[in-house]
C-alpha positions, 0 to 999 in steps of 0.5 A: 895136172889138178891143182892137188899136185902142188898141194902134195909136192909138201909146197916147195916154193923155193924163190926165183934162183936164175939170174937174168940174162946176161948184163946186170944180172940180180939174184931173184928174191929170197936166196937163202941156201947153198943150191941156190947159190950153186944154180946161180953161179952156173947161170952166170957161167952159161949165160956169157955164150948167150948170142942174140938171134937174127930176125928173118922175118919178112915185113908184114904187108897188112893194111896200115889203117888196121889198128892192130897192124902194128901188133900183127908186125910184132908176131913171131909164132903164129897159127894158119888154119890147123898148123903152128908156124914158127917166126921163120914161116916153118911149120912148127910141131911141139915134142915136149916136156912139162915141168913144175917150176914154181914148186921146184924153182931150185931145181931148174937149171938140172931141169932144163938141161936134162929136158933139153937133152932129151931132144925136146923142142919145147918145154911147158913151164908151170908158173904161179900168179900168187893166188895159191903159190908164190908168184913167180917173179918177172926177173925169174920169168925172163931168166927162164926164157933166157935159159930156154933159149940157150938150150933151144927150146921154145918156152910155153908159159902157164899159170898153175893157180887157176887149175880146175876153177870155174870162176871167171875172176880166177882165169882173168887174174891169170891173164893179168899176170901175163899183162903185168909181165908184158915188159918181160914177154914183148920182143919174145914172141918168137921164143915164147907161147902164152898158155893163159891158164893150166886147165881152168874150168873143172866142169865141162861147160863150153858156154862159161869156158867160151865166155871167160876166154872171150874176156881174157884174150882181148886184155893180152892184145890190148897189153900189146902181147902179140904171141900165140896164145894157147887155151886149155879145154875145160873139164880139167883140159880133157873135154875136148868138145868144148873147142867144137862148141866155142873154138872159132868164136875165139879164134875170131875174137882175136884180132890177130887170129893167133889161137890155139888149143890144148886137149890134156889127155889122161883116162878120160880123153886119152883112155881109148883110140877112139877117144884120142882121135875124137877129142883131137878131131873137135879141132882139126875138123874145123881147121883150128890148131890144137896139141896135146899140152899134157898127157900120161900113160896112167891116171886116177881116172884110168889107163892111157893109150900113150903109144897110140896117142903118140903115133896119131900125133906123129901122123897128123903132125899135132904136137904133144907134151909129156907131164911131167919131168920130176916132182909128182907127189900125192900118189901119182909119183908114176908119172915122174919121166925122169928118176933124177933132176938131171934125167940121167935115168928115165923111169921104165914105164913112162919116160923110156916111152916118151923119150926113147919110144917109137914115135918118141921125142927123140925120133920125131923131134925137130929143132925151131928153125928160130935157133938155126 
């Protein structure tokens, strides 16, 4: 979503509420109210049941003279052609929901439990690097990952502060945020995908988009992060042609070859069946991996053919992640999938379609095999 979404959310920047995973648990910064205390108590109780997942991957047979061989062995999720595979070597098709965590940190337990109850196999989580909103702490990120694992959901982590910006520095700051989190992220490659920046570049200039990401990708790899990297399209995420223009070069620039792309679909990219197919085929026709990282059923730029979008994604085994669980403001409250944070009641025009409709989450989602 565009960056004005956060401004109309009354800047609810409650600081981190969860405890980190079992063991020396500390309350995250600025815990001030009863809601925070209750969330912490619930996390402490549920955290006791968490168990480590057995690593069943086969050893990598890469040439040991390759300077990136060690990092390649570290990979969990990986991309091969247009398919995303999990750490067990099984195809993984995303079926999930976005959650605006950095503005609603006090609602995180309700939201994660509610989203998990829909059958979602992944969740895309809004984080902040401090440029526009209070930075999400490392302890909070660790707690989010831990909780997602308990709920059998893959965590897709994205920085929202650079939304719509066109200056390279804002993108590189988002990349640096993940570099600074490396101690929290290394070892979580089976459970985490890094979506560097939400909708960086409001304009539709493929050359600027490509050249900026050519600098951002090496930052993560040189820091020792082997995760699958997800890259949003330019044009507020809706200009899929940038993948045709620069996607192959970005993939080739990654020493691990572990890059996937994300098209966001509102009225521009998702307004017609033809546009939906075209924007996804910019990737798939080049045998590149793509998902729909955000989509709605209508928006300020027009109506969305959401039912066809879900059908096309199901027919072609392409992932989709709906925007968003709850908390939309500034006149776009209609994009709330849930009427309450627990998700006991879904919105009729949107939540019911995404979760319970034909080709919806309940019908098509498959749990990632790393949780089996």
